[in-house]
C-alpha positions in Angstrom: 24.2 -17.2 48.1 26.5 -19.1 45.7 25.0 -19.8 42.4 24.5 -23.4 41.2 26.1 -24.7 38.0 24.3 -23.6 34.8 23.1 -26.6 32.8 20.6 -24.8 30.5 23.2 -24.0 27.8 21.3 -20.7 27.3 23.7 -17.8 26.5 23.8 -15.5 29.6 27.4 -14.3 30.1 28.9 -11.4 28.2 32.4 -12.5 29.0 34.1 -15.6 30.4 37.3 -16.6 32.3 39.1 -19.9 31.8 41.7 -20.8 34.5 40.7 -20.0 38.1 44.0 -19.9 40.0 44.8 -16.8 41.9 45.0 -14.4 39.0 42.1 -15.8 37.0 39.8 -16.0 40.0 40.6 -12.4 40.9 40.0 -11.2 37.4 36.7 -13.0 37.2 35.6 -11.4 40.5 36.7 -8.0 39.3 34.6 -8.4 36.1 31.6 -9.5 38.2 32.0 -6.5 40.6 31.5 -4.2 37.6 28.2 -5.5 36.4 29.4 -8.2 34.0 27.8 -11.7 33.8 30.9 -13.9 34.0 31.1 -17.5 32.8 33.8 -19.4 34.7 35.6 -22.6 33.9 38.6 -24.5 35.3 39.9 -27.8 34.0 40.0 -29.0 37.6 36.4 -28.3 38.6 37.3 -28.0 42.3 38.6 -24.5 41.7 35.3 -23.5 40.1 33.4 -24.8 43.1 35.8 -23.0 45.4 35.2 -19.7 43.6 31.4 -20.1 43.7 31.4 -21.2 47.3 33.6 -18.3 48.6 32.7 -15.5 46.2 29.6 -16.6 44.3 27.5 -13.8 46.0 29.8 -11.0 44.7 28.1 -10.8 41.3 26.7 -12.7 38.4 28.7 -15.8 37.7 27.8 -18.7 35.3 29.9 -21.7 36.4 30.5 -24.4 33.8 31.3 -28.1 34.3 32.8 -28.5 30.8 34.4 -26.2 28.2 31.5 -26.9 25.9 29.1 -25.7 28.5 31.3 -22.6 29.1 31.3 -21.6 25.5 27.5 -22.2 25.1 26.8 -19.9 28.0 28.5 -16.9 26.3 26.6 -14.3 24.3 27.9 -13.3 20.9 30.5 -12.3 20.1 31.7 -14.9 22.5 34.5 -13.5 24.5 36.8 -15.7 26.6 39.8 -14.7 28.7 42.3 -17.4 29.4 44.5 -17.4 32.4 46.3 -20.7 32.2 49.9 -21.8 32.5 52.1 -20.4 29.7 53.4 -22.5 26.8 51.8 -25.7 25.7 48.8 -25.5 28.1 48.0 -22.1 26.6 48.2 -23.4 23.1 46.0 -26.4 24.0 43.3 -24.2 25.5 43.3 -21.7 22.6 42.8 -24.6 20.2 40.1 -26.2 22.3 38.2 -22.9 22.5 38.7 -22.1 18.8 37.2 -25.5 17.9 34.0 -24.6 19.8 33.7 -20.9 18.7 32.5 -19.3 15.5 33.8 -16.4 13.3 33.8 -13.1 15.1 34.3 -14.6 18.6 37.2 -13.4 20.7 39.9 -15.3 22.6 42.0 -13.2 25.1 45.3 -14.5 26.5 45.8 -12.5 29.6 48.9 -14.4 30.9 52.5 -13.5 30.5 53.1 -14.8 27.0 56.2 -14.3 24.9 55.1 -11.8 22.2 56.3 -13.9 19.3 54.1 -16.7 20.5 51.3 -14.2 20.5 52.0 -13.2 16.9 52.0 -16.8 15.9 48.8 -17.5 17.7 47.0 -14.5 16.4 47.9 -15.4 12.8 46.6 -18.9 13.3 43.3 -17.8 15.0 42.7 -15.0 12.5 42.9 -17.6 9.7 40.0 -19.3 11.4 37.9 -16.1 11.4 38.3 -15.5 15.1 39.9 -12.6 17.0 42.9 -13.3 19.2 44.1 -10.7 21.7 47.3 -10.9 23.7 46.7 -8.7 26.8 49.4 -7.9 29.3 48.0 -7.6 32.8 50.1 -6.0 35.6 49.5 -5.6 39.3 49.5 -9.2 40.5 46.6 -10.9 42.3 45.5 -7.7 44.1 45.6 -5.7 40.8 43.6 -8.3 39.0 40.9 -8.0 41.7 41.0 -4.3 42.4 42.1 -2.8 39.1 45.2 -3.8 37.0 47.1 -1.9 34.3 46.1 -3.6 31.1 47.9 -3.8 27.8 45.8 -5.4 25.1 46.9 -6.0 21.5 44.7 -7.3 18.7 42.3 -6.0 16.1 40.3 -2.7 16.3 37.1 -4.8 16.0 37.9 -6.8 19.1 38.7 -3.6 21.0 35.2 -2.4 20.3 33.9 -5.3 22.4 36.7 -5.4 25.0 37.3 -1.6 25.4 34.1 -0.8 27.5 34.7 -3.9 29.7 38.4 -3.3 30.3 37.9 0.4 31.0 35.5 -0.7 33.8 37.9 -3.1 35.5 41.3 -1.4 35.0 42.9 0.7 37.6 42.2 4.4 37.6 44.8 7.2 37.6 43.8 10.8 37.8 40.3 9.8 36.6 41.6 7.8 33.6 41.5 4.0 33.1 44.9 2.4 33.0 44.2 0.6 29.7 44.6 1.4 26.1 44.6 -0.5 22.8 48.3 -1.0 22.3 48.4 -2.2 18.8 47.9 -5.3 16.6 48.8 -9.0 17.4 51.8 -9.2 19.8 52.0 -5.4 20.7 50.3 -5.8 24.0 52.4 -8.6 25.3 55.5 -6.9 24.0 54.8 -3.7 26.0 54.0 -5.9 29.1 57.4 -7.7 28.6 59.3 -4.3 28.5 57.3 -3.2 31.6 58.6 -6.2 33.4 62.1 -5.5 32.2 62.0 -2.0 33.6 60.7 -3.5 36.8 63.8 -5.7 37.0 66.0 -2.6 36.6 64.0 -0.6 39.1 64.1 -3.3 41.8 67.9 -3.9 41.3 68.5 -0.1 41.6 66.6 0.0 44.9 68.5 -3.0 46.1 71.9 -1.5 45.2 70.9 1.7 47.1 69.9 -0.4 50.1 73.2 -2.4 49.9 75.4 0.7 49.7 73.7 2.3 52.8 73.4 -0.9 54.8 76.9 -2.4 54.3 78.7 0.9 53.5 77.3 3.2 56.2 76.1 0.5 58.6 72.6 1.9 58.6 70.0 -0.3 60.3 66.9 -1.7 58.5 64.7 0.7 60.5 66.9 3.7 59.6 66.7 2.7 56.0 62.9 2.3 56.2 62.8 5.9 57.2 65.1 6.9 54.3 62.9 5.1 51.7 59.7 6.5 53.2 61.2 10.0 52.9 62.3 9.3 49.3 58.7 8.3 48.5 57.6 11.8 49.3 59.6 13.3 46.5 60.7 12.6 42.9 61.1 8.9 43.6 57.5 8.4 44.7 56.5 4.9 43.4 54.9 1.7 44.5 58.3 -0.1 44.7 59.8 2.6 46.9 56.7 2.5 49.1 56.8 -1.3 49.6 60.6 -1.2 50.2 60.0 1.0 53.3 57.3 -1.4 54.5 59.6 -4.4 54.0 62.5 -2.8 55.8 60.3 -1.9 58.8 58.9 -5.5 59.0 60.2 -7.8 61.7 60.4 -11.6 61.4 57.8 -13.1 63.8 60.0 -16.1 64.6 63.3 -14.4 65.3 62.5 -10.7 65.9 65.2 -9.8 63.4 64.6 -7.5 60.4 62.7 -9.6 57.9 65.1 -8.7 55.1 67.9 -10.4 57.1 66.2 -13.8 57.2 65.4 -14.0 53.5 67.9 -16.0 51.4 69.7 -13.7 49.0 68.8 -15.5 45.8 66.4 -13.7 43.5 64.1 -15.7 41.3 62.8 -14.8 37.8 60.1 -16.1 35.5 61.6 -15.1 32.1 60.1 -11.7 31.1 63.3 -9.8 32.0 65.4 -12.3 30.0 63.0 -12.0 27.1 63.4 -8.2 27.2 67.1 -8.4 27.0 67.2 -11.1 24.3 64.7 -9.1 22.2 66.7 -5.9 22.7 69.8 -7.7 21.4 68.0 -8.9 18.3 66.7 -5.4 17.7 70.1 -3.8 18.3 68.8 -1.7 21.2 71.0 -1.3 24.3 69.1 -1.9 27.5 72.1 -2.1 29.7 70.4 -1.4 33.0 67.8 -4.1 32.4 70.5 -6.5 31.2 72.6 -6.0 34.3 69.6 -6.4 36.5 68.9 -9.8 34.9 72.5 -10.8 35.3 72.5 -9.7 38.9 69.6 -12.0 39.7 71.5 -14.8 37.9 74.6 -14.2 40.0 72.6 -14.2 43.2 71.4 -17.7 42.2 74.9 -19.0 41.7 75.0 -20.3 45.2 77.8 -22.8 44.7 80.0 -20.4 42.8 79.5 -17.7 45.4 80.3 -20.2 48.2 83.5 -21.2 46.4 84.5 -17.5 46.0 84.1 -17.1 49.8 86.1 -20.2 50.5 88.9 -19.0 48.3 88.7 -15.6 50.1 88.8 -13.5 47.0 90.5 -10.3 48.0 88.8 -6.9 48.1 87.9 -4.0 50.4 85.5 -4.1 53.3 82.8 -1.6 52.5 82.3 -0.4 56.1 86.1 0.3 56.5 86.3 2.3 53.3 83.3 4.4 54.0 83.9 4.7 57.8 84.9 8.4 57.6 81.6 9.2 55.8 79.6 7.1 58.3 81.2 8.9 61.3 80.4 12.4 60.1 76.7 13.2 60.2 77.0 15.9 57.6 78.9 13.7 55.2 76.6 10.8 55.9 73.5 12.8 55.0 75.3 14.1 51.9 76.1 10.5 50.8 72.4 9.4 51.4 71.4 12.3 49.1 73.9 11.2 46.5 72.5 7.7 46.5 69.0 9.2 46.1 70.1 11.3 43.1 71.9 8.3 41.5 68.9 6.2 41.9 66.7 8.8 40.2 69.1 9.3 37.3 69.5 5.5 36.8 65.8 5.0 36.9 65.3 7.6 34.1 67.9 5.7 32.0 66.0 2.4 32.6 62.7 4.0 31.3 64.5 5.7 28.4 66.0 2.4 27.3 62.7 0.5 27.7 60.8 3.1 25.6 63.5 3.0 22.9 63.0 -0.8 22.7 59.2 -0.4 22.4 59.7 2.2 19.7 62.2 0.0 17.7 59.9 -3.0 17.9 56.9 -1.0 16.8 58.9 0.1 13.7 60.0 -3.5 13.1 56.5 -5.0 13.4 54.3 -2.2 12.1 52.7 -1.4 15.4 51.3 2.0 15.9 52.1 2.4 19.6 51.3 5.6 21.4 54.2 5.9 23.9 52.5 8.6 25.9 49.4 6.4 26.3 51.7 3.6 27.5 53.2 5.9 30.2 49.7 6.9 31.3 48.4 3.3 31.7 51.4 2.5 33.9 50.4 5.3 36.4 48.1 2.9 38.3 47.6 -0.7 38.9 51.0 -1.9 37.7 54.2 -2.7 39.7 56.3 0.2 38.2 53.6 2.9 38.8 55.4 6.1 39.7 54.8 9.8 40.0 57.1 10.7 37.1 55.1 8.7 34.6 53.1 11.9 34.0 56.3 13.5 32.9 57.0 10.7 30.5 53.5 11.0 29.1 54.1 14.7 28.6 57.4 14.0 26.8 55.7 11.9 24.2 52.6 14.1 23.8 52.1 16.2 20.7 53.8 16.0 17.3 57.5 16.1 18.5 58.8 12.9 20.1 62.3 12.9 21.7 64.7 10.3 20.3 65.3 9.4 23.9 63.7 10.5 27.2 67.1 11.8 28.1 66.7 14.5 25.5 63.4 15.7 26.9 64.0 19.0 28.7 62.6 17.8 32.0 64.5 14.6 32.2 67.7 16.2 30.7 67.7 18.7 33.5 67.0 16.0 36.1 69.9 13.8 35.0 72.3 16.8 34.6 71.3 17.9 38.1 72.0 14.4 39.5 75.2 13.8 37.5 77.8 14.7 40.1 76.1 12.6 42.8 75.7 9.7 40.3 79.5 9.7 39.6 80.4 9.9 43.3 78.2 7.0 44.1 79.6 4.7 41.4 83.2 5.7 42.3 82.7 5.2 46.0 80.9 1.9 45.4 83.9 0.6 43.4 86.4 1.8 46.0 84.3 0.1 48.8 83.8 -3.1 46.9 80.0 -2.9 46.8 78.6 -4.2 43.4 76.4 -1.6 41.7 76.0 -3.1 38.2 72.9 -1.1 37.2 74.1 2.2 38.7 77.4 1.8 36.8 76.0 0.5 33.5 73.4 3.2 33.4 76.1 5.9 33.9 78.2 4.2 31.2 75.2 4.3 28.8 74.7 8.0 29.5 78.4 8.8 28.9 78.4 6.6 25.8 75.4 8.4 24.5 76.9 11.9 25.0 80.4 11.0 23.7 81.4 12.8 20.5 83.5 9.8 19.4 83.4 6.2 20.6 86.2 3.5 20.5 84.0 1.6 18.1 86.3 3.1 15.4 89.1 0.8 16.7 86.8 -2.2 16.9 85.7 -1.7 13.3 89.4 -1.4 12.2 90.1 -4.6 14.0 87.2 -6.3 12.3 88.5 -5.2 8.9 92.0 -6.4 9.8 91.1 -10.0 10.7 87.9 -10.5 8.8 87.7 -8.0 5.9 84.5 -6.6 7.4 85.1 -3.2 5.8 84.7 0.3 7.4 83.5 3.8 6.7 85.6 6.9 6.7 84.8 10.2 8.4 86.1 12.3 5.4 84.2 10.7 2.5 81.2 8.5 1.9 81.5 4.8 0.9 82.6 1.4 2.2 86.3 0.7 2.4 88.7 -2.2 3.0 92.4 -2.2 3.7 94.6 -5.0 2.3 96.4 -5.5 5.6 98.5 -8.4 4.4 99.8 -6.4 1.4 103.0 -4.4 1.4 102.0 -0.8 1.6 98.5 -1.8 2.8 96.5 -0.5 0.0 93.0 0.9 0.7 90.2 -0.2 -1.6 86.9 1.6 -1.9 84.3 -1.0 -2.4 81.3 1.2 -2.9 
């Protein structure tokens, strides 16, 4: 039986949720399923009524008609999770709650917020004596209901209240809850941002694999569903590979065609991938795979430009014609499918390596004490990028010695070295066939750049000194130098 609205103003709920759209309502239900008494409020009261009517018998809810009533129903320290639209609506709700709360109370923003906004909000709320927690939540609506991966930032004191509750409602992986205290202020939202950036890269790599095999070898959607299902049994086991097989097997009810063939080829994005790349640029950390994945979505959305390119018949090879000899030979065909699998695995490792480097650099920049092994563990369940090899990443960051890159860890070094020949063949054949593989190619270029003994940056720095007197270093002695390029004899000056 749905509970009626609480008008007693007596504190009853140990936690509350503000914002009862799909994610908020699912999170509130998850909290209630685990023995919490949950205060619920939505600016449009109809959503509160809908939650109570459809799910009020699933646990202990305390519905509120007003924000004042909502806050009054919370036991101390009052703890409110907000799940409202990002930006100004979030700021407005934080301010409204803070006006009604008292020192020691806790406000949790569980939406997808930009981490610098979280740093700003935490500073302002801390000055008022309250705790502010930016908590990344991954897993979508189903994860919010059944167990998400959770990435909370904030004070240690707030974690004492939130930890027991979040451990109850988070996804479980190998008997461990997929939640950990990430660090102070914006650390949680930063880690969630990078999670989403890796997700962009992962999805693009899967799509590039699909495109190569579909357009290049002429494989049907059903054949590819079998390929991805088989891949999911091995090193590539992951949620995204699993759902790819399901999608490729699905038929459109209206036309009977493969569902993937009736979907418009324009990918949307909500900003977290872009934030990841912009932040990496400001930190000086190359995240080339994530960057190319973001740009690939951008290109897919340039419908007018792509139509004009087709009208002008830009020249290039036909993939099926170039790869016809491979498609016609069953042994060569199977070998190429295996090459694509290996290239996907190697590129995926690079995406994670770059993402973890970005987290590590940001932690140093902001004074966050982030346990990268713990981050890998909480991504094993509930979240979109959950994958079998996250245990290996956790192992790489366990103990006192941490690799400068995942690519230096013995397990991942061996995996990439073993995939290297396949990776190079795939990138070369894709270029020859005219199939764009920006993340495959950029990931391989990153790997080659990392292992090169000397990079052409020496020439770039010489150019910078020539036209802008930006100085350079020398390989044979310490110091900073500048050449007087306009002077006869081009004298070199040691500046320090």
